[in-house]
C-alpha positions, 0 to 999 in steps of 0.5 A, a space after each residue: 784576833 784580827 791580827 791573827 786573822 791577817 797573819 792566816 790569811 797573808 800565809 794562805 795568799 802567798 803559799 808559805 806554810 807558818 811550820 816550816 821554813 821559807 826555803 829564802 830565809 836561814 837555808 845555809 849553802 850546801 857547802 857550808 861545813 861545822 869544823 870539828 873541835 880540837 883538842 890538845 892531841 890536834 895542835 900538838 905540834 904547835 906547843 913547843 914553848 908555848 905558853 899554855 894556861 890549864 884549868 883544873 878543878 881541884 876542889 878536892 876535899 880536905 880535912 883540915 890541911 889533909 887531902 881526904 881524895 886526890 882523884 880530881 888532882 891525879 885525873 888532870 895530871 896526864 892532860 898537864 904532862 902531855 904538854 911538857 912533853 911537848 914543850 909548852 910553858 904550863 901554868 895551872 889555876 884553880 880555885 877552892 871554895 867561896 871564902 866571903 870576906 876575902 882570902 882564907 887559910 882553909 880555901 888555900 890551894 896550898 895542899 893540892 899544889 904539893 899533891 901535884 
């Protein structure tokens, strides 16, 4: 309780509010601006000949080795095609499931690769 009383007294003496930041601490200069995040369209001119790694979410439902819903695969194709059209060397990576004891055939991305 003594500590709390000392803090309140110190704030009262200095004229500082406990609920508002001090104008000297934590204030950014007026000229500070955040840059907007760039999309691949913003850097399209820089892609020719570059190697681009694209992580796709192709965790699709499978019935054995047959894909039952390829919505996630189809949604990644426009990005991959855009990169290729701009001259990028595209590598796609993903994962399927969570194998516990090393690689398992049921988690193979082979069917996804064929569909792409």
